[in-house]
N, C-alpha and C positions, 0 to 999 in steps of 0.2 A: 369742604366744597365752597368755592367762591361763587358769587352771583353770575360771573361770566362763564361758568361751567368748568373752570380749572379745579382739578382735584389735587390736593397737597397731602403728603404724608410726612410725619416727622417722628423722631425718636422720643419715646416717653421717658427715656433715661436722662437725656440732656436737653430736650425740647429745642434743639438747634439744627439737627440734620434734616433740613427741609428738602423734600424731593417733589417735583411736579410730576404727578402721574399721568395727567392728561389735560391738554389745553388746546382743543381744536374748535370748540363751539362758542357762540355768543348766546348761550342758552343756560339758564340757571339749573344746576343739579338739585333735585328735590328728593332723591332717594339713593341710598348706597347699601350694598351688601357684598360680602365675600362668599364664594362657593365654600361648601363644607371642607374641601381639601385645601383651601387657601390659594388656589392657582388662578382664580378669576376674581376680578372686582367688577360688579355690575352696577351701572349707573343709570338712573332714570332722570329725566329732565322735565322742565316745565312744559315743553312742547309735546310731550308724550313719547319722545324717542327713548330707546334703551340701548345702551352700549355695553358690550362684553369686552373687558380689557384683560389681556394676559399679563399677569404681574411679573413673571419671570422674564419674559421677552420685552416687557414694557411697550406693548402695542395693542391696537384695536384689532380684535379678531372677528367681531360680528356686530351687526346693527339690526335690532328687532323693531319692526313696524307694527302698527295696529291701533294703539291708543290715540285718541284725539285731544287729550288734555293732560294736565300735570300728572306725573307718576307720583302716587302717594306712598307706595310701599313696594319693596322687592324682597322676596324671601325664598330660600331654598328648602326643599325637603331635607331631612337629616341625612338620608342616603344619597343625596345629590342627583337623583334621577329627574326631579322636577324643579322648576322655578316658577313661582307665581308672581305676577305683577298686578297691582291695583291702581286705579286711576280715578281722577275727578270726572272722567267721562262716564262713570257708572258701571264700568266693566272690570272683570277680572280675567286675566289670560293665564292659562296654565301651559307652560312650555316644557316639552320633553327635551332634556338636555342632550340625549343621544340622537335626536332628530331636530336639532335647533333650527334648521332652515325650513322645516315644515310649518304649516299654519298651527297655531296653538288652539287649545280648547278654549272657547270664549264663553264666559258666564255673564249674562246680562239681565238677570231677573231682579236686580236691585232697584228700588224706587228712588234711591239717592246715591251720591257718589260714595265710593269705598274709601274709608279712612285708613284702615290697616288690615293686613292679612298675615296669617301664619299657618303652619301645618299642625295637625294633631300629633300627639306624642308617637303614635304608631305610623305616621306618614300617610295614612289612608284618606285623610280629608283636609283640603284647604278650608280655613275658617276665616270669614271676613266680618269685620266691624264696619257697619254702614252709618252714614250720617243721619239716617232716619231712626236711629236707636235700635237697629236690629242686628242680630248676629246670624250670619248665613253659614251653613255647613254643607259642603259639596263632596260627594264621593268621587274618587279618581277612577276606580274600577268600572269599566264599561258595563259589565254585567249588572253591577249594583245600580249604575245610572238607569239602565233600561228597566230594571225591576221597579225602581222608583217612579219612572214615567208610566209604566203599565198599571201601577196601583191607582194612578190618577185618571186613567183613560176608561172609557166604556166600550171602545171598539178600536179596531185596527184602522189604518189608512185604507181608503178605497184605492183601486188601481189608478184612477185618474189623479188622486191626491199624491200617490206615490210618484207618478211621472212628473208631477209639478214640483214637488218638494224634495224628492230624493234624486232620481235620475232616470232617464230613458234607458241607459246602458246597463243598469242594475236590475236584475230580475226581481219582480214583485215577490215579497214574502210576508208572512204574518210575523210581525215583530213581537207581538204579545200573544203567544200561543193559546192562552186561556180565554181570549176575547174574540168576538165575531169579526169577520171581514167587514170593512166599511162598504157602504152601498154607493155605487156610481149614480150620479144624478144627471 
């Protein structure tokens, strides 16, 4: 990757077959990864932009938004179902590859920017290395996430909190069945 965002590939056999994969931005590429099946090259940039490039057709197929700063790492789960991006903005974004145009799951409980990210060997957890010398492990499974949150809570949301933080259109429910309902004030 060149400073202007151009991505080059060349043969490791003769080091001469240089091919320009992408050259549309004046933005430095800061992270690169291939999808597990090799069909996509994903590029992260200094600006926080992420491009998905179709290798076979040699074209941009998607542009992902959300990060506000340099992309520090991009990685796929081994099964190719998820891609994780980490950034100097202190967030991790977990993208579902079969719903790539939907908003990603955003993890922002780091106290420093995220240097690197990978998936656990069983693909169940993104694991992040942060600049505050911490390692963060996140579950992907929604049920496991909810259980982890319920362990830290001492009550459910009140109906007023539900309307404010969840939605008016979604009926109130106890998300942590073993905990009491929150009290409206």
